[in-house]
N, C-alpha and C positions, 0 to 999 in steps of 0.2 A: 511439362517441367513443374514439380511439385516440390515446394520446400515449407521450412517451418519460420515465421516472423515473430519475433519476440523482443522484449526491451525492458530497460530499466530492472535489471537483475538486483542492482545495488548491493552487492556481497560486502558484507561487512558493517551492515547499516546498523547505526548504534542502539537505536529502540530504547532511548533513556526512560519513555513512559513505563517500560516492565519493569517487573521487580528483577532483583537478581537471581531470583531461581527461575523465572520464566524467559529472561534474555537469552540463554545459550541456546534453548529450544527452539526460539524464533530464528536465530543464528541459522541452526542447523536446518530448520525447514527450509530455507531460502536455497539452501544447497540441494536439498532433497528435491524441491521443485525441478531446479537444473538438471538433476539427474533422471526426473521424469521427462523432461523435454527430450532427451536423448533416447530414452525408451520408445517414446512416440514417435520419434522420427525413424527409427528401426520396424516400428509395428505398422507405420503408414508408408513406408516406402519411401519416405522424403529423400532427396537428393542433398540437402544441405540445411544448416539452421543459420539465420541471420539475426543477429543482434543488436538493435538499433539504440545504441547508447547507454551510458551509464551502468556498465556491466559491473563496475565497482562504485561502491560508497564514495570514496575519497582516493586521491592517490597517495595519500600517507595510510597505508594499512600495513597492521604486522604481517611479515611474510609468511606466517602459517597459513592464513587466508587464502592468500595467493596459490600454496601448495595443496590445500584442500579442494582449491577450484579446479586445479588443474587434474587431481585425483579423478574428481567426476568429469571432467571433459575426456580424460583418457579413456573412456568407457562409450565415448560417442563413436558409430561407426562412420560417420559423414564429416565433412568439412564443416567447422562452425567459423564463423564471420564475425568478428567483432567492431563495432563502430564506436570510439571516443565519443563521450557525451560532455555535457556541463560538469558534471561530478567527477570525471576521470579525463580530462582533456591532455592534448598533447602539449604541454607546457615543459618548463625546464624541469619539473620535479614531477613527469609523468610517471605513473605506476607500469606502463608499458614498456618504459627504457631502464627500469629498475632491474638490478641482477637477479633478484628473486623471480622475476617475469622472464627475461630475455633467457636465462641460463635452463629454464624447466618447461618453457611451453612445448605442448605437443605441436607436432609437425603438421597436424590437420586443423591446427588452429590460426587465424588469421587476422591481423588487425588492419583495419582500414586507415592508413596513415597519410594519404592523399585522396585527390579525386580522380585518378587515372582509372578507367575501367577494369575491373578486377575479374578476370575469366574463373570464378569459382569452380564450376564443373562446364565440361563442352556444352556449348549451346545456351550458355547463362552466364552473364556478367553483372557485376554490381558497382553503381558509382556511387560513392560514399561522400558525405559531406562531414568528415570529421570537425571536432570542436579543437582549437588551438589554445584557446583560453577561457575563463569563466565568463568573460564579457565581449563577445563578438561584436564587430563593429558595422556587421551587416548581414543579409540574409546567407547562410552559409550554403543553402541547397541551391539557390539561384546562382551564386558563384560559380557553384560545383557543375551547374548543369547548362550554363548560359551557350556552351560552344557544341554541345552534342549533337550529332549528326544522326539521321534516323537509323534505327537499330537494323542490322543485318538481317535478311530474310530469313526465318527459320529459326530466329534466336530469339532470346528473351532478355531485356534489360530492366533491372531493377534499382530504382533510386532509394536509398538508406541515407534517412535524415533525422536530427533531432533538436526538438524544440516546439514552439506554439505556434499553429499556422493561424492567419490572419481573421479566419472565418468564426473563430472561437474566443475573440475579444481578449487577447493577451495583454501582457505587459504594453501600456503604450508608449512607455519610455523605453523600451526594448529596442535595439536596432537589428536584432537578431530574428524578428518575427518571419515565419515562412509563408511566403505568398502563396496562396492557395491558387489562384487564377494561373499563375506560372506554372504550376504542378498539372493543371488540366492541361495546358498548352502542351506540355511535354507528352501526356498522354494523347491527346486527341492528334499530335503529329508523328506519333508512332517513334517518337525519340526514347520513350520508355513504355514498359507495360504495366508495372506497377511501382507504388510508392508505398515504402513500410518508414513509420516514424516511431521514434521514442519520445518520452519527456512527460507525455499523459500516461498515467498509472492504470486507467481504466480504458476497456476496450471501448473503441469508437470509429466509425466510420466517417472520414470527413466527406468524402464524396466516391463515386464510383472509382475503385481500384486506388484509392489513398484511404490508408487505415493506419490507427495507432493498435498494435496488438495489445498492449498495454503491460504491467508488470504480471510475472507470472505469480507473485504472492503478495498479497495486500500491505501496503505500507502505510495507508491513512486511513481513518474513520470518515473522511470525506469522499471515497472513492465509491462510484455507485456501481460499478462491474469490473473488478479486478480478479485476479489469479487465472487469466487465459493465455493461450499463445492461439496463433492463426495458422491453420494448415491452407496454404494458398497453392493451387492448381492453375496454371495457365498453359494453354495450348499455344505451341512455339508456331504453327501455321496461322493458325486463326486469331489467336492472342485472345479467345475467349477466356475469361477467367472466374473462378469459384474459390470462394473464402469461407472456410468453416471454422467457426470459435470453438475451442476445446478447452476445459477447465482442466488447470494441474495442480492450483493452488490448495493447502489444506488448512491454513489460517483463515479465521474470521475476525472482522473487526465491525461492530455493531453499536449503535445508537437505540436505547429502549427509553419510550416515553411513559409515564404511568401520571394518572391522576390519583391520589391517595387521598381519603378523608375517612377511612372507618378501617375497623380491625377485617373486614371482608376483603376490601380494596388489598390490604396487604397479602392477603392469602392469595388473593387472585395472582398478584404481583410474584408470589414464591412460585406458584404452579408455572406461570410463565417463565422464569428463569430455569426452574427445573426441566422444563421441555425443549432447551437449548441443547444442542448436541456437542460431541467434541470441546467440552468447557476446558481443557487444558490447552487447547489451541483457539482460544476463542477471547478477544478483549472486547469489554463492554464499558460504553460509556451512558450513564443514566441521567435523564433528565425528569427529576421528580417534582411533583406540584401537589399542593395541596394543603389541608389543616388535619394532624392528626392527634388522637388523644394519646396521653402520656405511654400508656400500656400499649397501644399500638406502634407507636414511635419505637420504643424500648425493642419490640418484636421486629420491626423493620430493622433496627441496628444489628440485631442479634443474625438476622438473614443475611445482610452484607457482610458480617464478619465470615460468616460459613461461607457465601459465595466467593468470598475474596481468596479463600484457601482452595477452592475449586477450580476457579477460572484463570486464564492467563493474566487477567486484567479486570477488576471491576472499578470503575471510578465515576465519583460524581462530576457530572459537568456543571461545575458551580455557577458559570456565568447564566444559564438556563434554568438552573434548579431553585423552586420557590417553595420549600416545606416548612410550615409552621406547627408548631407545638401546642397545645393547650393543655392546661392541668385539669382534668374531669375528676371532680370528686369522688367517683364511683374507683377509679382506677388506684386510689389511696387508701379507700374506706377499709379495707380487709389488713392493711398490713401494719396495724396498730403504731402509727407514728405517733410520737410526745416528746416533750420538751425541745431540746436543740432541733432534732429532727424536723419537728413539726413547724417550729419557728423558721427554718430554712425553707421548707416546701411553702410556707405562706408567702416568704418573701421572693423567692422564685417565680413563683405564680404571678404575683404583681408584675415582676420585671418582665417575664415573657411576654404578658400583655402588653407592654409598653410599647410606645411607637419611637425607639430610638435604638442605636447601635448596640446597646446590651441584651435586647431582646434575643437575638441568635444564640448568644454564649447561654443565656438564661434557658431557653428551650432545650439546648444540649444538657445543661445540667440538670434538668428535670428529669431527662431519659436515665441520666446515671444514678440519681437519687433514687428513683423506681427501680432501676435492675438491683441496688445495692440493698435497697430495703427490703426487696422481694426474695433476695439469695438469703438474708439475714432472720427473716420473720419465720 
């Protein structure tokens, strides 16, 4: 039995941190990742695709997003099973009950609306633990599987859940934490042969045959292994299981740290940024530290403006950035400043060296003064 496990598509994700120009491309990329999953299923002869929660970003989405989702799913040649998660629970406003969904859902797309075993293909069934609200009052997977009997000989049973497992130090106030020991017991007693979980966006093996496939497209700079799906092979007789991680994502979120204390350091930073591929699909958060002469800081500002035009996002991670500017005499020596401009330079230099809240503003102003004076000299 071969299938693809995935989760956390979060179609319609807001991505508020991206620019108005980049955001539509990011939205499209999420649908493109789903399309690649369908292509992968056909290429690898998978028998079905299981999506472990958070198919949609929210229950309140424009119907156009649902229509585009179905347009992509119509190209799938195998059944697709959707588990409602915390972003799209089966509550009173569920997207799965909206006319936009129910009137056009493809016949091969199935929603797990309860925990009754669902025979997705002959010889394989899925037991899901759908979310019915954003704040469950207990372990939904344990509730869904507490009365499960041993799987029938020659068949495969997969548990589909969503949420944080107990071994990963989840929110201690949450009542919905999934008991990892219970999952191990289900597998040990042959009441299930595999557990696929959503909610964690990075691919992660919790324990033998217990996996988070992760999100097929990156969603956060804190994810250490996003953009994957799992190709799972289970022998129906021996229950021997093989799991292959396959990358399908196209976007990258990355954090770059740099110590900048000279013009050479800025040049190295430029080379490093130039070396990143697929800039229009890469969001970069910068952690910059050091003390730069005004001329070098002005060059850095020019580079940041340039890279902001190339990358999907270039953003200073302010909380971790500590970059100071000093007014080196040689930076302004050839600019011929006099009168008011020289007085301004002297005043800003003094303020930039002060140990108060005005120093940062004065350092930024020095850079602007240098660029202005250089452009007019």
